[in-house]
PyMOL CGO cylinders between C-alpha atoms (Angstrom):
from pymol import cmd
from pymol.cgo import CYLINDER

trace = [
    CYLINDER, -9.66, 5.12, 67.48, -6.15, 5.57, 66.05, 0.3, 1, 1, 1, 1, 1, 1,
    CYLINDER, -6.15, 5.57, 66.05, -7.46, 8.27, 63.68, 0.3, 1, 1, 1, 1, 1, 1,
    CYLINDER, -7.46, 8.27, 63.68, -9.08, 10.11, 66.61, 0.3, 1, 1, 1, 1, 1, 1,
    CYLINDER, -9.08, 10.11, 66.61, -5.87, 9.97, 68.66, 0.3, 1, 1, 1, 1, 1, 1,
    CYLINDER, -5.87, 9.97, 68.66, -3.81, 11.23, 65.73, 0.3, 1, 1, 1, 1, 1, 1,
    CYLINDER, -3.81, 11.23, 65.73, -6.31, 14.04, 65.13, 0.3, 1, 1, 1, 1, 1, 1,
    CYLINDER, -6.31, 14.04, 65.13, -6.04, 15.15, 68.75, 0.3, 1, 1, 1, 1, 1, 1,
    CYLINDER, -6.04, 15.15, 68.75, -2.24, 14.97, 68.63, 0.3, 1, 1, 1, 1, 1, 1,
    CYLINDER, -2.24, 14.97, 68.63, -2.20, 17.21, 65.53, 0.3, 1, 1, 1, 1, 1, 1,
    CYLINDER, -2.20, 17.21, 65.53, -2.54, 20.25, 67.78, 0.3, 1, 1, 1, 1, 1, 1,
    CYLINDER, -2.54, 20.25, 67.78, 0.96, 19.56, 69.13, 0.3, 1, 1, 1, 1, 1, 1,
    CYLINDER, 0.96, 19.56, 69.13, 2.61, 20.14, 65.76, 0.3, 1, 1, 1, 1, 1, 1,
    CYLINDER, 2.61, 20.14, 65.76, 3.40, 23.42, 64.06, 0.3, 1, 1, 1, 1, 1, 1,
    CYLINDER, 3.40, 23.42, 64.06, 2.09, 22.06, 60.74, 0.3, 1, 1, 1, 1, 1, 1,
    CYLINDER, 2.09, 22.06, 60.74, -0.39, 19.21, 61.24, 0.3, 1, 1, 1, 1, 1, 1,
    CYLINDER, -0.39, 19.21, 61.24, -0.93, 18.67, 57.50, 0.3, 1, 1, 1, 1, 1, 1,
    CYLINDER, -0.93, 18.67, 57.50, 0.89, 15.32, 57.43, 0.3, 1, 1, 1, 1, 1, 1,
    CYLINDER, 0.89, 15.32, 57.43, -0.97, 14.03, 60.49, 0.3, 1, 1, 1, 1, 1, 1,
    CYLINDER, -0.97, 14.03, 60.49, -4.31, 15.08, 58.99, 0.3, 1, 1, 1, 1, 1, 1,
    CYLINDER, -4.31, 15.08, 58.99, -3.54, 13.36, 55.67, 0.3, 1, 1, 1, 1, 1, 1,
    CYLINDER, -3.54, 13.36, 55.67, -2.52, 10.16, 57.51, 0.3, 1, 1, 1, 1, 1, 1,
    CYLINDER, -2.52, 10.16, 57.51, -5.80, 10.11, 59.45, 0.3, 1, 1, 1, 1, 1, 1,
    CYLINDER, -5.80, 10.11, 59.45, -7.85, 10.73, 56.31, 0.3, 1, 1, 1, 1, 1, 1,
    CYLINDER, -7.85, 10.73, 56.31, -5.94, 8.02, 54.42, 0.3, 1, 1, 1, 1, 1, 1,
    CYLINDER, -5.94, 8.02, 54.42, -6.57, 5.52, 57.22, 0.3, 1, 1, 1, 1, 1, 1,
    CYLINDER, -6.57, 5.52, 57.22, -10.26, 6.43, 57.18, 0.3, 1, 1, 1, 1, 1, 1,
    CYLINDER, -10.26, 6.43, 57.18, -10.45, 5.90, 53.41, 0.3, 1, 1, 1, 1, 1, 1,
    CYLINDER, -10.45, 5.90, 53.41, -8.72, 2.50, 53.65, 0.3, 1, 1, 1, 1, 1, 1,
    CYLINDER, -8.72, 2.50, 53.65, -11.23, 1.51, 56.32, 0.3, 1, 1, 1, 1, 1, 1,
    CYLINDER, -11.23, 1.51, 56.32, -14.22, 2.60, 54.22, 0.3, 1, 1, 1, 1, 1, 1,
    CYLINDER, -14.22, 2.60, 54.22, -12.90, 0.83, 51.09, 0.3, 1, 1, 1, 1, 1, 1,
    CYLINDER, -12.90, 0.83, 51.09, -12.37, -2.35, 53.14, 0.3, 1, 1, 1, 1, 1, 1,
    CYLINDER, -12.37, -2.35, 53.14, -15.96, -2.06, 54.37, 0.3, 1, 1, 1, 1, 1, 1,
    CYLINDER, -15.96, -2.06, 54.37, -17.23, -1.69, 50.78, 0.3, 1, 1, 1, 1, 1, 1,
    CYLINDER, -17.23, -1.69, 50.78, -15.27, -4.77, 49.62, 0.3, 1, 1, 1, 1, 1, 1,
    CYLINDER, -15.27, -4.77, 49.62, -16.52, -6.77, 52.60, 0.3, 1, 1, 1, 1, 1, 1,
    CYLINDER, -16.52, -6.77, 52.60, -20.12, -5.79, 51.87, 0.3, 1, 1, 1, 1, 1, 1,
    CYLINDER, -20.12, -5.79, 51.87, -19.67, -6.91, 48.26, 0.3, 1, 1, 1, 1, 1, 1,
    CYLINDER, -19.67, -6.91, 48.26, -18.60, -10.33, 49.54, 0.3, 1, 1, 1, 1, 1, 1,
    CYLINDER, -18.60, -10.33, 49.54, -21.42, -10.52, 52.10, 0.3, 1, 1, 1, 1, 1, 1,
    CYLINDER, -21.42, -10.52, 52.10, -24.09, -9.73, 49.52, 0.3, 1, 1, 1, 1, 1, 1,
    CYLINDER, -24.09, -9.73, 49.52, -22.41, -11.90, 46.86, 0.3, 1, 1, 1, 1, 1, 1,
    CYLINDER, -22.41, -11.90, 46.86, -21.90, -8.91, 44.58, 0.3, 1, 1, 1, 1, 1, 1,
    CYLINDER, -21.90, -8.91, 44.58, -19.02, -8.71, 42.15, 0.3, 1, 1, 1, 1, 1, 1,
    CYLINDER, -19.02, -8.71, 42.15, -16.30, -6.30, 43.24, 0.3, 1, 1, 1, 1, 1, 1,
    CYLINDER, -16.30, -6.30, 43.24, -15.43, -3.77, 40.55, 0.3, 1, 1, 1, 1, 1, 1,
    CYLINDER, -15.43, -3.77, 40.55, -11.69, -3.58, 41.14, 0.3, 1, 1, 1, 1, 1, 1,
    CYLINDER, -11.69, -3.58, 41.14, -11.23, -1.00, 38.39, 0.3, 1, 1, 1, 1, 1, 1,
    CYLINDER, -11.23, -1.00, 38.39, -13.65, 1.27, 40.21, 0.3, 1, 1, 1, 1, 1, 1,
    CYLINDER, -13.65, 1.27, 40.21, -11.79, 0.75, 43.51, 0.3, 1, 1, 1, 1, 1, 1,
    CYLINDER, -11.79, 0.75, 43.51, -8.48, 1.54, 41.79, 0.3, 1, 1, 1, 1, 1, 1,
    CYLINDER, -8.48, 1.54, 41.79, -9.92, 4.71, 40.21, 0.3, 1, 1, 1, 1, 1, 1,
    CYLINDER, -9.92, 4.71, 40.21, -11.24, 5.85, 43.60, 0.3, 1, 1, 1, 1, 1, 1,
    CYLINDER, -11.24, 5.85, 43.60, -7.87, 5.26, 45.27, 0.3, 1, 1, 1, 1, 1, 1,
    CYLINDER, -7.87, 5.26, 45.27, -6.09, 7.17, 42.48, 0.3, 1, 1, 1, 1, 1, 1,
    CYLINDER, -6.09, 7.17, 42.48, -8.60, 10.01, 42.86, 0.3, 1, 1, 1, 1, 1, 1,
    CYLINDER, -8.60, 10.01, 42.86, -7.95, 10.11, 46.61, 0.3, 1, 1, 1, 1, 1, 1,
    CYLINDER, -7.95, 10.11, 46.61, -4.20, 10.15, 46.07, 0.3, 1, 1, 1, 1, 1, 1,
    CYLINDER, -4.20, 10.15, 46.07, -4.53, 12.95, 43.50, 0.3, 1, 1, 1, 1, 1, 1,
    CYLINDER, -4.53, 12.95, 43.50, -6.67, 15.05, 45.85, 0.3, 1, 1, 1, 1, 1, 1,
    CYLINDER, -6.67, 15.05, 45.85, -4.18, 14.71, 48.70, 0.3, 1, 1, 1, 1, 1, 1,
    CYLINDER, -4.18, 14.71, 48.70, -1.25, 15.52, 46.44, 0.3, 1, 1, 1, 1, 1, 1,
    CYLINDER, -1.25, 15.52, 46.44, -3.09, 18.67, 45.33, 0.3, 1, 1, 1, 1, 1, 1,
    CYLINDER, -3.09, 18.67, 45.33, -3.51, 19.77, 48.96, 0.3, 1, 1, 1, 1, 1, 1,
    CYLINDER, -3.51, 19.77, 48.96, 0.27, 20.10, 49.29, 0.3, 1, 1, 1, 1, 1, 1,
    CYLINDER, 0.27, 20.10, 49.29, 0.14, 22.86, 46.65, 0.3, 1, 1, 1, 1, 1, 1,
    CYLINDER, 0.14, 22.86, 46.65, -2.65, 24.77, 48.42, 0.3, 1, 1, 1, 1, 1, 1,
    CYLINDER, -2.65, 24.77, 48.42, -2.71, 26.94, 51.49, 0.3, 1, 1, 1, 1, 1, 1,
    CYLINDER, -2.71, 26.94, 51.49, -3.16, 24.69, 54.49, 0.3, 1, 1, 1, 1, 1, 1,
    CYLINDER, -3.16, 24.69, 54.49, -6.11, 26.57, 55.99, 0.3, 1, 1, 1, 1, 1, 1,
    CYLINDER, -6.11, 26.57, 55.99, -7.90, 27.51, 52.77, 0.3, 1, 1, 1, 1, 1, 1,
    CYLINDER, -7.90, 27.51, 52.77, -11.43, 26.40, 51.96, 0.3, 1, 1, 1, 1, 1, 1,
    CYLINDER, -11.43, 26.40, 51.96, -10.40, 24.75, 48.67, 0.3, 1, 1, 1, 1, 1, 1,
    CYLINDER, -10.40, 24.75, 48.67, -7.81, 22.68, 50.55, 0.3, 1, 1, 1, 1, 1, 1,
    CYLINDER, -7.81, 22.68, 50.55, -10.54, 21.52, 52.91, 0.3, 1, 1, 1, 1, 1, 1,
    CYLINDER, -10.54, 21.52, 52.91, -12.71, 20.54, 49.93, 0.3, 1, 1, 1, 1, 1, 1,
    CYLINDER, -12.71, 20.54, 49.93, -9.95, 18.37, 48.46, 0.3, 1, 1, 1, 1, 1, 1,
    CYLINDER, -9.95, 18.37, 48.46, -9.45, 16.74, 51.86, 0.3, 1, 1, 1, 1, 1, 1,
    CYLINDER, -9.45, 16.74, 51.86, -13.12, 15.87, 52.35, 0.3, 1, 1, 1, 1, 1, 1,
    CYLINDER, -13.12, 15.87, 52.35, -14.17, 14.86, 48.81, 0.3, 1, 1, 1, 1, 1, 1,
    CYLINDER, -14.17, 14.86, 48.81, -12.35, 11.47, 48.78, 0.3, 1, 1, 1, 1, 1, 1,
    CYLINDER, -12.35, 11.47, 48.78, -14.02, 10.45, 52.05, 0.3, 1, 1, 1, 1, 1, 1,
    CYLINDER, -14.02, 10.45, 52.05, -17.42, 11.49, 50.70, 0.3, 1, 1, 1, 1, 1, 1,
    CYLINDER, -17.42, 11.49, 50.70, -16.83, 9.49, 47.50, 0.3, 1, 1, 1, 1, 1, 1,
    CYLINDER, -16.83, 9.49, 47.50, -15.90, 6.36, 49.48, 0.3, 1, 1, 1, 1, 1, 1,
    CYLINDER, -15.90, 6.36, 49.48, -19.03, 6.68, 51.61, 0.3, 1, 1, 1, 1, 1, 1,
    CYLINDER, -19.03, 6.68, 51.61, -21.07, 7.02, 48.40, 0.3, 1, 1, 1, 1, 1, 1,
    CYLINDER, -21.07, 7.02, 48.40, -19.67, 3.66, 47.25, 0.3, 1, 1, 1, 1, 1, 1,
    CYLINDER, -19.67, 3.66, 47.25, -20.79, 2.03, 50.51, 0.3, 1, 1, 1, 1, 1, 1,
    CYLINDER, -20.79, 2.03, 50.51, -24.27, 3.58, 50.12, 0.3, 1, 1, 1, 1, 1, 1,
    CYLINDER, -24.27, 3.58, 50.12, -24.54, 2.18, 46.59, 0.3, 1, 1, 1, 1, 1, 1,
    CYLINDER, -24.54, 2.18, 46.59, -23.54, -1.31, 47.73, 0.3, 1, 1, 1, 1, 1, 1,
    CYLINDER, -23.54, -1.31, 47.73, -26.12, -1.23, 50.54, 0.3, 1, 1, 1, 1, 1, 1,
    CYLINDER, -26.12, -1.23, 50.54, -28.86, -0.13, 48.13, 0.3, 1, 1, 1, 1, 1, 1,
    CYLINDER, -28.86, -0.13, 48.13, -27.91, -2.87, 45.65, 0.3, 1, 1, 1, 1, 1, 1,
    CYLINDER, -27.91, -2.87, 45.65, -28.22, -5.43, 48.46, 0.3, 1, 1, 1, 1, 1, 1,
    CYLINDER, -28.22, -5.43, 48.46, -31.98, -4.81, 48.60, 0.3, 1, 1, 1, 1, 1, 1,
    CYLINDER, -31.98, -4.81, 48.60, -31.94, -3.75, 52.29, 0.3, 1, 1, 1, 1, 1, 1,
    CYLINDER, -31.94, -3.75, 52.29, -33.87, -6.84, 53.32, 0.3, 1, 1, 1, 1, 1, 1,
    CYLINDER, -33.87, -6.84, 53.32, -32.50, -6.92, 56.88, 0.3, 1, 1, 1, 1, 1, 1,
    CYLINDER, -32.50, -6.92, 56.88, -32.84, -4.34, 59.63, 0.3, 1, 1, 1, 1, 1, 1,
    CYLINDER, -32.84, -4.34, 59.63, -29.05, -4.34, 60.05, 0.3, 1, 1, 1, 1, 1, 1,
    CYLINDER, -29.05, -4.34, 60.05, -28.62, -3.27, 56.42, 0.3, 1, 1, 1, 1, 1, 1,
    CYLINDER, -28.62, -3.27, 56.42, -31.10, -0.41, 56.83, 0.3, 1, 1, 1, 1, 1, 1,
    CYLINDER, -31.10, -0.41, 56.83, -29.36, 0.79, 60.01, 0.3, 1, 1, 1, 1, 1, 1,
    CYLINDER, -29.36, 0.79, 60.01, -26.02, 0.67, 58.20, 0.3, 1, 1, 1, 1, 1, 1,
    CYLINDER, -26.02, 0.67, 58.20, -27.48, 2.77, 55.41, 0.3, 1, 1, 1, 1, 1, 1,
    CYLINDER, -27.48, 2.77, 55.41, -28.79, 5.36, 57.89, 0.3, 1, 1, 1, 1, 1, 1,
    CYLINDER, -28.79, 5.36, 57.89, -25.41, 5.63, 59.64, 0.3, 1, 1, 1, 1, 1, 1,
    CYLINDER, -25.41, 5.63, 59.64, -23.53, 5.88, 56.34, 0.3, 1, 1, 1, 1, 1, 1,
    CYLINDER, -23.53, 5.88, 56.34, -25.89, 8.60, 55.11, 0.3, 1, 1, 1, 1, 1, 1,
    CYLINDER, -25.89, 8.60, 55.11, -25.34, 10.42, 58.42, 0.3, 1, 1, 1, 1, 1, 1,
    CYLINDER, -25.34, 10.42, 58.42, -21.59, 10.25, 57.78, 0.3, 1, 1, 1, 1, 1, 1,
    CYLINDER, -21.59, 10.25, 57.78, -22.15, 11.67, 54.26, 0.3, 1, 1, 1, 1, 1, 1,
    CYLINDER, -22.15, 11.67, 54.26, -24.14, 14.57, 55.71, 0.3, 1, 1, 1, 1, 1, 1,
    CYLINDER, -24.14, 14.57, 55.71, -21.40, 15.16, 58.26, 0.3, 1, 1, 1, 1, 1, 1,
    CYLINDER, -21.40, 15.16, 58.26, -18.78, 15.36, 55.49, 0.3, 1, 1, 1, 1, 1, 1,
    CYLINDER, -18.78, 15.36, 55.49, -20.96, 17.73, 53.43, 0.3, 1, 1, 1, 1, 1, 1,
    CYLINDER, -20.96, 17.73, 53.43, -21.34, 19.99, 56.48, 0.3, 1, 1, 1, 1, 1, 1,
    CYLINDER, -21.34, 19.99, 56.48, -17.59, 20.02, 56.93, 0.3, 1, 1, 1, 1, 1, 1,
    CYLINDER, -17.59, 20.02, 56.93, -17.19, 21.02, 53.27, 0.3, 1, 1, 1, 1, 1, 1,
    CYLINDER, -17.19, 21.02, 53.27, -19.82, 23.78, 53.36, 0.3, 1, 1, 1, 1, 1, 1,
    CYLINDER, -19.82, 23.78, 53.36, -19.00, 25.12, 56.82, 0.3, 1, 1, 1, 1, 1, 1,
    CYLINDER, -19.00, 25.12, 56.82, -15.24, 25.41, 56.83, 0.3, 1, 1, 1, 1, 1, 1,
    CYLINDER, -15.24, 25.41, 56.83, -15.14, 26.46, 60.49, 0.3, 1, 1, 1, 1, 1, 1,
    CYLINDER, -15.14, 26.46, 60.49, -16.51, 23.10, 61.66, 0.3, 1, 1, 1, 1, 1, 1,
    CYLINDER, -16.51, 23.10, 61.66, -14.43, 21.95, 64.68, 0.3, 1, 1, 1, 1, 1, 1,
    CYLINDER, -14.43, 21.95, 64.68, -11.49, 19.60, 64.02, 0.3, 1, 1, 1, 1, 1, 1,
    CYLINDER, -11.49, 19.60, 64.02, -11.27, 20.40, 60.28, 0.3, 1, 1, 1, 1, 1, 1,
    CYLINDER, -11.27, 20.40, 60.28, -7.86, 21.89, 61.03, 0.3, 1, 1, 1, 1, 1, 1,
    CYLINDER, -7.86, 21.89, 61.03, -7.13, 22.08, 64.73, 0.3, 1, 1, 1, 1, 1, 1,
    CYLINDER, -7.13, 22.08, 64.73, -4.15, 24.39, 64.57, 0.3, 1, 1, 1, 1, 1, 1,
    CYLINDER, -4.15, 24.39, 64.57, -3.37, 26.20, 67.87, 0.3, 1, 1, 1, 1, 1, 1,
    CYLINDER, -3.37, 26.20, 67.87, -3.17, 29.60, 66.14, 0.3, 1, 1, 1, 1, 1, 1,
    CYLINDER, -3.17, 29.60, 66.14, -6.72, 29.29, 64.78, 0.3, 1, 1, 1, 1, 1, 1,
    CYLINDER, -6.72, 29.29, 64.78, -8.28, 29.53, 68.23, 0.3, 1, 1, 1, 1, 1, 1,
    CYLINDER, -8.28, 29.53, 68.23, -10.61, 26.55, 68.07, 0.3, 1, 1, 1, 1, 1, 1,
    CYLINDER, -10.61, 26.55, 68.07, -12.31, 25.45, 71.26, 0.3, 1, 1, 1, 1, 1, 1,
    CYLINDER, -12.31, 25.45, 71.26, -10.62, 22.23, 72.37, 0.3, 1, 1, 1, 1, 1, 1,
    CYLINDER, -10.62, 22.23, 72.37, -13.88, 20.97, 73.86, 0.3, 1, 1, 1, 1, 1, 1,
    CYLINDER, -13.88, 20.97, 73.86, -15.74, 21.48, 70.58, 0.3, 1, 1, 1, 1, 1, 1,
    CYLINDER, -15.74, 21.48, 70.58, -13.00, 19.76, 68.60, 0.3, 1, 1, 1, 1, 1, 1,
    CYLINDER, -13.00, 19.76, 68.60, -12.91, 16.82, 71.00, 0.3, 1, 1, 1, 1, 1, 1,
    CYLINDER, -12.91, 16.82, 71.00, -16.70, 16.55, 70.89, 0.3, 1, 1, 1, 1, 1, 1,
    CYLINDER, -16.70, 16.55, 70.89, -16.70, 16.48, 67.09, 0.3, 1, 1, 1, 1, 1, 1,
    CYLINDER, -16.70, 16.48, 67.09, -14.03, 13.78, 67.00, 0.3, 1, 1, 1, 1, 1, 1,
    CYLINDER, -14.03, 13.78, 67.00, -15.85, 11.80, 69.71, 0.3, 1, 1, 1, 1, 1, 1,
    CYLINDER, -15.85, 11.80, 69.71, -19.11, 11.88, 67.72, 0.3, 1, 1, 1, 1, 1, 1,
    CYLINDER, -19.11, 11.88, 67.72, -17.32, 10.70, 64.58, 0.3, 1, 1, 1, 1, 1, 1,
    CYLINDER, -17.32, 10.70, 64.58, -15.58, 7.94, 66.56, 0.3, 1, 1, 1, 1, 1, 1,
    CYLINDER, -15.58, 7.94, 66.56, -18.91, 6.77, 68.03, 0.3, 1, 1, 1, 1, 1, 1,
    CYLINDER, -18.91, 6.77, 68.03, -20.46, 6.61, 64.55, 0.3, 1, 1, 1, 1, 1, 1,
    CYLINDER, -20.46, 6.61, 64.55, -17.54, 4.51, 63.29, 0.3, 1, 1, 1, 1, 1, 1,
    CYLINDER, -17.54, 4.51, 63.29, -17.75, 2.15, 66.28, 0.3, 1, 1, 1, 1, 1, 1,
    CYLINDER, -17.75, 2.15, 66.28, -21.51, 1.66, 65.96, 0.3, 1, 1, 1, 1, 1, 1,
    CYLINDER, -21.51, 1.66, 65.96, -21.25, 1.14, 62.19, 0.3, 1, 1, 1, 1, 1, 1,
    CYLINDER, -21.25, 1.14, 62.19, -18.47, -1.44, 62.59, 0.3, 1, 1, 1, 1, 1, 1,
    CYLINDER, -18.47, -1.44, 62.59, -20.45, -3.26, 65.30, 0.3, 1, 1, 1, 1, 1, 1,
    CYLINDER, -20.45, -3.26, 65.30, -23.40, -3.37, 62.90, 0.3, 1, 1, 1, 1, 1, 1,
    CYLINDER, -23.40, -3.37, 62.90, -21.07, -4.71, 60.20, 0.3, 1, 1, 1, 1, 1, 1,
    CYLINDER, -21.07, -4.71, 60.20, -19.92, -7.44, 62.60, 0.3, 1, 1, 1, 1, 1, 1,
    CYLINDER, -19.92, -7.44, 62.60, -23.54, -8.25, 63.49, 0.3, 1, 1, 1, 1, 1, 1,
    CYLINDER, -23.54, -8.25, 63.49, -24.49, -8.30, 59.80, 0.3, 1, 1, 1, 1, 1, 1,
    CYLINDER, -24.49, -8.30, 59.80, -21.57, -10.60, 58.95, 0.3, 1, 1, 1, 1, 1, 1,
    CYLINDER, -21.57, -10.60, 58.95, -22.45, -13.05, 61.75, 0.3, 1, 1, 1, 1, 1, 1,
    CYLINDER, -22.45, -13.05, 61.75, -26.11, -12.97, 60.69, 0.3, 1, 1, 1, 1, 1, 1,
    CYLINDER, -26.11, -12.97, 60.69, -25.09, -13.62, 57.08, 0.3, 1, 1, 1, 1, 1, 1,
    CYLINDER, -25.09, -13.62, 57.08, -22.90, -16.57, 58.10, 0.3, 1, 1, 1, 1, 1, 1,
    CYLINDER, -22.90, -16.57, 58.10, -25.71, -18.08, 60.19, 0.3, 1, 1, 1, 1, 1, 1,
    CYLINDER, -25.71, -18.08, 60.19, -28.11, -17.61, 57.27, 0.3, 1, 1, 1, 1, 1, 1,
    CYLINDER, -28.11, -17.61, 57.27, -25.72, -19.39, 54.92, 0.3, 1, 1, 1, 1, 1, 1,
    CYLINDER, -25.72, -19.39, 54.92, -25.26, -22.25, 57.39, 0.3, 1, 1, 1, 1, 1, 1,
    CYLINDER, -25.26, -22.25, 57.39, -29.04, -22.59, 57.73, 0.3, 1, 1, 1, 1, 1, 1,
    CYLINDER, -29.04, -22.59, 57.73, -29.45, -22.51, 53.96, 0.3, 1, 1, 1, 1, 1, 1,
    CYLINDER, -29.45, -22.51, 53.96, -26.79, -25.21, 53.46, 0.3, 1, 1, 1, 1, 1, 1,
    CYLINDER, -26.79, -25.21, 53.46, -28.55, -27.44, 55.99, 0.3, 1, 1, 1, 1, 1, 1,
    CYLINDER, -28.55, -27.44, 55.99, -31.77, -27.24, 53.95, 0.3, 1, 1, 1, 1, 1, 1,
    CYLINDER, -31.77, -27.24, 53.95, -30.34, -27.83, 50.45, 0.3, 1, 1, 1, 1, 1, 1,
    CYLINDER, -30.34, -27.83, 50.45, -29.16, -31.14, 49.06, 0.3, 1, 1, 1, 1, 1, 1,
    CYLINDER, -29.16, -31.14, 49.06, -25.51, -30.87, 48.10, 0.3, 1, 1, 1, 1, 1, 1,
    CYLINDER, -25.51, -30.87, 48.10, -25.82, -33.00, 44.96, 0.3, 1, 1, 1, 1, 1, 1,
    CYLINDER, -25.82, -33.00, 44.96, -29.08, -31.82, 43.41, 0.3, 1, 1, 1, 1, 1, 1,
    CYLINDER, -29.08, -31.82, 43.41, -29.02, -28.26, 44.84, 0.3, 1, 1, 1, 1, 1, 1,
    CYLINDER, -29.02, -28.26, 44.84, -32.73, -28.49, 45.69, 0.3, 1, 1, 1, 1, 1, 1,
    CYLINDER, -32.73, -28.49, 45.69, -34.49, -28.49, 49.06, 0.3, 1, 1, 1, 1, 1, 1,
    CYLINDER, -34.49, -28.49, 49.06, -34.23, -31.51, 51.28, 0.3, 1, 1, 1, 1, 1, 1,
    CYLINDER, -34.23, -31.51, 51.28, -37.08, -32.56, 53.59, 0.3, 1, 1, 1, 1, 1, 1,
    CYLINDER, -37.08, -32.56, 53.59, -36.28, -29.86, 56.16, 0.3, 1, 1, 1, 1, 1, 1,
    CYLINDER, -36.28, -29.86, 56.16, -36.03, -27.13, 53.53, 0.3, 1, 1, 1, 1, 1, 1,
    CYLINDER, -36.03, -27.13, 53.53, -39.22, -28.31, 51.82, 0.3, 1, 1, 1, 1, 1, 1,
    CYLINDER, -39.22, -28.31, 51.82, -41.20, -28.24, 55.08, 0.3, 1, 1, 1, 1, 1, 1,
    CYLINDER, -41.20, -28.24, 55.08, -39.84, -24.78, 55.91, 0.3, 1, 1, 1, 1, 1, 1,
    CYLINDER, -39.84, -24.78, 55.91, -40.68, -23.29, 52.51, 0.3, 1, 1, 1, 1, 1, 1,
    CYLINDER, -40.68, -23.29, 52.51, -44.14, -24.84, 52.43, 0.3, 1, 1, 1, 1, 1, 1,
    CYLINDER, -44.14, -24.84, 52.43, -44.78, -23.46, 55.91, 0.3, 1, 1, 1, 1, 1, 1,
    CYLINDER, -44.78, -23.46, 55.91, -43.83, -19.98, 54.73, 0.3, 1, 1, 1, 1, 1, 1,
    CYLINDER, -43.83, -19.98, 54.73, -46.11, -20.20, 51.70, 0.3, 1, 1, 1, 1, 1, 1,
    CYLINDER, -46.11, -20.20, 51.70, -49.07, -21.45, 53.71, 0.3, 1, 1, 1, 1, 1, 1,
    CYLINDER, -49.07, -21.45, 53.71, -48.52, -18.68, 56.28, 0.3, 1, 1, 1, 1, 1, 1,
    CYLINDER, -48.52, -18.68, 56.28, -49.13, -15.93, 53.68, 0.3, 1, 1, 1, 1, 1, 1,
    CYLINDER, -49.13, -15.93, 53.68, -52.59, -14.76, 54.62, 0.3, 1, 1, 1, 1, 1, 1,
    CYLINDER, -52.59, -14.76, 54.62, -52.82, -12.24, 51.80, 0.3, 1, 1, 1, 1, 1, 1,
    CYLINDER, -52.82, -12.24, 51.80, -52.13, -14.84, 49.09, 0.3, 1, 1, 1, 1, 1, 1,
    CYLINDER, -52.13, -14.84, 49.09, -55.01, -17.32, 48.72, 0.3, 1, 1, 1, 1, 1, 1,
    CYLINDER, -55.01, -17.32, 48.72, -54.21, -18.50, 45.19, 0.3, 1, 1, 1, 1, 1, 1,
    CYLINDER, -54.21, -18.50, 45.19, -54.40, -22.25, 44.47, 0.3, 1, 1, 1, 1, 1, 1,
    CYLINDER, -54.40, -22.25, 44.47, -51.25, -24.27, 45.12, 0.3, 1, 1, 1, 1, 1, 1,
    CYLINDER, -51.25, -24.27, 45.12, -49.94, -27.37, 43.37, 0.3, 1, 1, 1, 1, 1, 1,
    CYLINDER, -49.94, -27.37, 43.37, -47.28, -29.92, 44.23, 0.3, 1, 1, 1, 1, 1, 1,
    CYLINDER, -47.28, -29.92, 44.23, -45.38, -31.77, 41.50, 0.3, 1, 1, 1, 1, 1, 1,
    CYLINDER, -45.38, -31.77, 41.50, -43.57, -34.96, 42.47, 0.3, 1, 1, 1, 1, 1, 1,
    CYLINDER, -43.57, -34.96, 42.47, -41.05, -36.80, 40.33, 0.3, 1, 1, 1, 1, 1, 1,
    CYLINDER, -41.05, -36.80, 40.33, -38.77, -39.79, 40.65, 0.3, 1, 1, 1, 1, 1, 1,
    CYLINDER, -38.77, -39.79, 40.65, -35.50, -40.18, 38.75, 0.3, 1, 1, 1, 1, 1, 1,
    CYLINDER, -35.50, -40.18, 38.75, -34.17, -43.73, 38.58, 0.3, 1, 1, 1, 1, 1, 1,
    CYLINDER, -34.17, -43.73, 38.58, -30.46, -44.14, 39.33, 0.3, 1, 1, 1, 1, 1, 1,
    CYLINDER, -30.46, -44.14, 39.33, -30.09, -40.37, 39.78, 0.3, 1, 1, 1, 1, 1, 1,
    CYLINDER, -30.09, -40.37, 39.78, -26.94, -40.54, 41.91, 0.3, 1, 1, 1, 1, 1, 1,
    CYLINDER, -26.94, -40.54, 41.91, -25.21, -42.80, 39.40, 0.3, 1, 1, 1, 1, 1, 1,
]
cmd.load_cgo(trace, "trace")
């Protein structure tokens, strides 16, 4: 929301370059935070060197834009590439998660939509709100609509992230209630649940076996 407000206010300045870079930087920080959070949710190891390289790449791109003409196509490319790279990291994390839940698949679809949106902004330089300078004659309604669509995508994606996090926490709580803390194997509740799942598989009619064992003085 702050990025959208800053983007709209950029039209009030003679040179909105600084405002645009601030909004893009805030967007990148948000996307990187999402990627790190997804790593934690899916119990994947965060590659901090990769994150650092991406941030340095983003910083380099934005420093290069100060040496380019503000309304040139190459300047637009250097503005959009870091965002596209950050979205690519999120896509990779979602794919590595296995996409077992519907929330994960919806997140992937929205993130891919954002990637397509960025590619369109790179290819078609005249896309509204790329640079909303008053002298360029952009339609304010078109620019506002473009920003509104992007804002809605961010809101929906973040709501899905919240839903996915809550679902993950509930799943972990359920899993902890079914596993014995000392032996790390199923307790009676977990055993009954897993056996019920196995017996419910209609396509798998292979023979089943149960092995029982007793360890004397195990907890000592």
